[in-house]
MDAnalysis code that builds the backbone (N, CA, C; Angstrom):
import MDAnalysis as mda
import numpy as np

u = mda.Universe.empty(282, n_residues=94, atom_resindex=np.repeat(np.arange(94), 3), trajectory=True)
u.add_TopologyAttr("name", ["N", "CA", "C"] * 94)
u.add_TopologyAttr("resid", np.arange(1, 95))
u.add_TopologyAttr("resname", ["HIS", "GLY", "GLY", "LEU", "VAL", "ALA", "VAL", "HIS", "GLU", "GLY", "THR", "ASP", "TRP", "ALA", "GLN", "LEU", "LEU", "GLU", "HIS", "TRP", "LEU", "GLU", "PHE", "MET", "ALA", "HIS", "GLU", "SER", "CYS", "GLY", "LYS", "CYS", "VAL", "PRO", "CYS", "ARG", "LEU", "GLY", "SER", "LYS", "ARG", "ALA", "HIS", "ALA", "LEU", "ALA", "LYS", "SER", "GLY", "ILE", "SER", "ASP", "SER", "ASN", "ARG", "ASP", "THR", "LEU", "GLY", "LYS", "LEU", "PHE", "GLY", "LEU", "MET", "GLU", "ASP", "ALA", "SER", "LEU", "CYS", "ALA", "PHE", "GLY", "ARG", "LEU", "MET", "PRO", "GLY", "PRO", "MET", "ARG", "ASP", "ILE", "LEU", "ASN", "ARG", "ALA", "SER", "SER", "SER", "ARG", "THR", "VAL"])
u.atoms.positions = np.array([
    [1.055, -0.945, -0.016],
    [0.108, 0.032, 0.032],
    [0.868, 1.188, 0.171],
    [0.560, 2.229, -0.848],
    [1.298, 3.453, -0.601],
    [0.374, 4.466, -1.016],
    [0.761, 6.072, -1.110],
    [-0.008, 7.016, -1.490],
    [0.613, 8.061, -1.804],
    [-0.024, 8.776, -2.793],
    [0.628, 10.048, -3.291],
    [-0.215, 11.048, -2.751],
    [0.403, 12.372, -2.402],
    [-0.265, 13.409, -2.120],
    [0.423, 14.481, -2.759],
    [-0.605, 15.391, -3.699],
    [-0.246, 16.519, -4.397],
    [-0.343, 17.636, -3.143],
    [0.858, 18.276, -3.340],
    [0.792, 19.581, -2.563],
    [1.083, 20.872, -3.487],
    [0.418, 21.761, -3.388],
    [0.150, 23.030, -3.927],
    [1.493, 23.656, -3.807],
    [1.977, 24.532, -4.852],
    [3.462, 25.193, -4.817],
    [3.402, 26.342, -3.696],
    [2.148, 26.944, -3.022],
    [2.349, 27.832, -2.002],
    [1.906, 27.244, -0.806],
    [2.157, 26.008, -0.559],
    [1.757, 25.372, 0.808],
    [2.526, 25.904, 2.016],
    [1.659, 26.340, 2.970],
    [2.459, 26.526, 3.883],
    [2.660, 25.264, 4.823],
    [4.294, 24.703, 4.743],
    [4.596, 23.466, 5.203],
    [4.519, 23.527, 6.785],
    [4.528, 24.309, 7.723],
    [4.286, 24.259, 9.026],
    [2.700, 23.852, 9.512],
    [1.863, 24.231, 8.544],
    [0.519, 24.317, 8.712],
    [-0.049, 22.763, 8.431],
    [0.858, 22.294, 7.381],
    [0.390, 21.009, 6.743],
    [1.008, 20.192, 7.521],
    [2.118, 20.424, 8.144],
    [2.875, 19.379, 9.292],
    [1.852, 19.288, 10.512],
    [1.248, 20.528, 10.980],
    [0.392, 20.437, 12.086],
    [-0.973, 19.547, 11.704],
    [-1.270, 19.862, 10.614],
    [-2.632, 19.233, 10.057],
    [-2.405, 17.435, 10.157],
    [-1.338, 17.057, 9.443],
    [-1.006, 15.851, 9.284],
    [-1.003, 15.151, 10.624],
    [-0.346, 15.802, 11.710],
    [-0.152, 15.013, 12.942],
    [-1.189, 15.076, 13.801],
    [-2.264, 16.160, 13.508],
    [-3.514, 16.017, 13.963],
    [-3.939, 14.753, 13.761],
    [-4.102, 14.650, 12.309],
    [-4.917, 13.490, 11.573],
    [-4.341, 12.173, 12.332],
    [-2.910, 12.218, 12.651],
    [-2.333, 10.834, 13.089],
    [-2.561, 10.810, 14.477],
    [-2.786, 11.828, 15.311],
    [-3.145, 11.634, 16.836],
    [-4.514, 11.116, 16.903],
    [-5.334, 11.572, 15.972],
    [-6.793, 10.983, 16.085],
    [-6.737, 9.526, 15.389],
    [-5.968, 9.221, 14.477],
    [-6.028, 7.783, 14.054],
    [-5.240, 6.851, 14.616],
    [-4.306, 7.088, 15.483],
    [-3.586, 6.175, 16.339],
    [-4.488, 5.252, 17.062],
    [-4.272, 3.830, 17.129],
    [-5.514, 3.052, 17.674],
    [-5.400, 3.229, 18.961],
    [-4.120, 3.673, 19.806],
    [-3.750, 3.800, 21.323],
    [-3.202, 2.483, 21.862],
    [-3.117, 1.596, 21.062],
    [-2.459, 0.301, 21.739],
    [-1.161, 0.636, 22.377],
    [-0.102, 1.283, 21.506],
    [1.150, 1.499, 22.149],
    [1.214, 2.808, 22.483],
    [2.404, 2.986, 23.333],
    [2.544, 4.143, 23.861],
    [3.471, 5.195, 22.908],
    [4.226, 4.825, 22.535],
    [4.853, 5.659, 21.193],
    [3.855, 6.232, 20.248],
    [3.069, 5.507, 19.839],
    [2.393, 6.099, 19.114],
    [1.093, 6.914, 19.516],
    [0.709, 6.445, 20.551],
    [-0.374, 7.149, 21.221],
    [-0.052, 8.349, 21.975],
    [1.098, 8.448, 22.709],
    [1.291, 9.887, 23.259],
    [2.288, 10.613, 22.283],
    [2.958, 9.866, 21.537],
    [4.008, 10.280, 20.675],
    [3.378, 11.259, 19.455],
    [2.309, 10.652, 18.845],
    [1.617, 11.658, 18.141],
    [0.803, 12.828, 18.742],
    [0.366, 12.607, 20.167],
    [-0.261, 13.703, 20.438],
    [1.012, 14.833, 21.021],
    [1.887, 14.263, 21.462],
    [2.961, 15.061, 21.716],
    [3.581, 16.176, 20.302],
    [3.559, 15.181, 19.346],
    [4.255, 15.951, 18.144],
    [2.918, 16.768, 17.651],
    [1.691, 16.553, 17.567],
    [0.949, 17.545, 17.198],
    [0.841, 18.882, 18.181],
    [1.258, 18.842, 19.511],
    [1.165, 19.793, 20.333],
    [2.365, 20.923, 20.213],
    [3.501, 20.080, 19.828],
    [4.911, 20.719, 19.276],
    [4.357, 21.589, 18.216],
    [4.043, 20.708, 17.100],
    [3.984, 21.376, 15.805],
    [2.873, 22.641, 15.879],
    [1.810, 22.586, 16.792],
    [0.685, 23.477, 16.926],
    [1.509, 24.841, 17.697],
    [2.426, 24.379, 18.452],
    [3.319, 25.597, 19.118],
    [4.201, 26.257, 18.170],
    [4.390, 25.939, 17.195],
    [5.467, 26.547, 16.212],
    [6.792, 25.768, 16.209],
    [7.380, 26.203, 14.747],
    [8.587, 24.966, 14.446],
    [9.885, 26.143, 15.049],
    [10.384, 25.824, 16.135],
    [11.611, 26.545, 16.716],
    [12.611, 25.332, 16.469],
    [13.668, 26.001, 16.914],
    [14.914, 24.914, 16.716],
    [14.893, 23.792, 17.778],
    [14.097, 24.392, 18.949],
    [14.019, 23.337, 19.918],
    [13.037, 22.319, 19.403],
    [11.849, 23.019, 19.266],
    [10.781, 21.920, 18.688],
    [11.180, 20.764, 17.679],
    [11.767, 21.580, 16.735],
    [12.407, 20.794, 15.846],
    [13.499, 19.636, 16.032],
    [14.164, 20.074, 17.048],
    [15.051, 18.678, 17.522],
    [14.157, 17.656, 18.373],
    [13.249, 18.512, 19.156],
    [12.518, 17.327, 19.852],
    [11.600, 16.632, 18.989],
    [10.902, 17.225, 17.930],
    [10.115, 16.430, 16.929],
    [10.985, 15.296, 16.176],
    [12.441, 15.589, 16.020],
    [13.185, 14.426, 15.153],
    [13.539, 13.688, 16.306],
    [13.421, 13.641, 17.740],
    [13.806, 12.552, 18.490],
    [12.589, 11.870, 18.780],
    [11.429, 12.583, 18.885],
    [10.269, 11.763, 19.188],
    [9.981, 11.116, 17.669],
    [9.953, 11.424, 16.699],
    [10.101, 10.735, 15.316],
    [10.567, 9.218, 15.293],
    [11.985, 9.411, 15.522],
    [12.815, 8.255, 15.988],
    [12.652, 7.224, 16.880],
    [12.096, 7.927, 18.017],
    [11.439, 6.822, 18.998],
    [10.275, 6.303, 18.323],
    [9.286, 6.708, 18.005],
    [7.993, 6.362, 17.166],
    [8.602, 4.921, 16.346],
    [9.496, 5.587, 15.551],
    [9.980, 4.502, 14.285],
    [10.488, 2.936, 14.842],
    [11.511, 3.506, 16.042],
    [12.071, 2.217, 16.624],
    [10.814, 1.383, 17.501],
    [9.976, 2.068, 18.276],
    [9.239, 1.545, 19.510],
    [7.607, 1.124, 19.152],
    [7.468, 1.822, 18.139],
    [6.012, 1.537, 17.810],
    [5.490, -0.122, 17.472],
    [4.499, -0.624, 17.723],
    [4.041, -1.791, 17.226],
    [3.569, -2.119, 15.952],
    [2.827, -1.238, 15.352],
    [2.200, -1.430, 13.770],
    [3.068, -0.124, 12.747],
    [3.024, -0.524, 11.671],
    [3.359, -0.065, 10.655],
    [3.056, 1.672, 10.608],
    [1.760, 2.024, 11.127],
    [1.178, 3.294, 11.396],
    [2.269, 4.082, 12.009],
    [2.467, 3.638, 13.379],
    [3.267, 4.229, 14.083],
    [4.770, 4.370, 13.558],
    [5.185, 3.362, 13.021],
    [6.704, 3.012, 12.598],
    [6.738, 3.721, 11.588],
    [5.963, 3.844, 10.369],
    [6.173, 4.660, 9.156],
    [5.899, 5.973, 8.821],
    [5.025, 6.506, 10.015],
    [4.360, 7.739, 9.833],
    [5.470, 8.615, 9.917],
    [6.567, 8.534, 10.778],
    [7.420, 9.825, 10.921],
    [8.248, 10.254, 9.665],
    [8.367, 9.321, 9.031],
    [9.156, 9.623, 7.735],
    [8.712, 10.430, 7.072],
    [7.404, 10.483, 6.437],
    [6.960, 11.813, 5.842],
    [6.625, 12.738, 6.614],
    [6.608, 12.806, 7.946],
    [6.447, 13.846, 8.823],
    [7.975, 14.508, 8.982],
    [8.608, 13.867, 8.943],
    [10.108, 14.422, 9.219],
    [10.515, 14.975, 8.022],
    [9.987, 14.916, 6.490],
    [10.180, 15.347, 5.180],
    [9.456, 16.845, 5.417],
    [8.341, 16.899, 5.943],
    [7.276, 17.860, 5.856],
    [8.157, 18.809, 6.988],
    [8.751, 18.570, 8.041],
    [9.290, 19.449, 9.110],
    [10.507, 19.832, 8.524],
    [11.259, 19.208, 7.636],
    [12.407, 19.845, 7.025],
    [12.197, 20.910, 6.022],
    [11.045, 20.584, 5.344],
    [10.236, 21.687, 4.214],
    [10.005, 22.750, 5.024],
    [9.258, 22.712, 6.272],
    [8.671, 23.804, 6.982],
    [9.841, 24.726, 7.811],
    [11.112, 23.957, 8.018],
    [11.857, 24.657, 8.667],
    [12.965, 25.344, 7.564],
    [13.051, 24.845, 6.434],
    [13.760, 25.455, 5.439],
    [12.879, 26.524, 4.552],
    [11.683, 26.659, 4.976],
    [10.914, 27.713, 4.262],
    [10.442, 28.899, 5.310],
    [10.758, 28.806, 6.433],
    [10.801, 29.958, 7.328],
    [12.052, 30.256, 7.987],
    [12.037, 31.548, 8.369],
    [13.340, 31.895, 9.254],
    [12.615, 31.758, 10.650],
    [13.114, 31.415, 11.805],
    [12.835, 31.217, 13.120],
    [13.615, 32.114, 13.993],
])
C-alpha cells in the first residue's frame, strides 16, 4: 500500500505538518505508548510553532516512534512527517 499526496506550490509546510499530525493523533489506535502519546505530543509541538527546540524534539520523538511503535502506522508515519518538518524549517526563518 502506498499513497501520493499532491501539495500546492504555495503550501504552508508548518500548517500542513500540524494538520497531518492532528490526523495521526486522531487515527492512532492507542495500543502502544510511542504512537498514542508520541502523536499527541508531536501535534502539540507542531501547533506551538517550528522553533529550533521543537524541531530537535520532534526529530527525537519521530525516531522513538519509528523504533518502538508496534504497527506500521506508528513506525512509518514519522518518515513523511520528518520530510514535511524539514521543508517547514527551510521555508521559514525562526
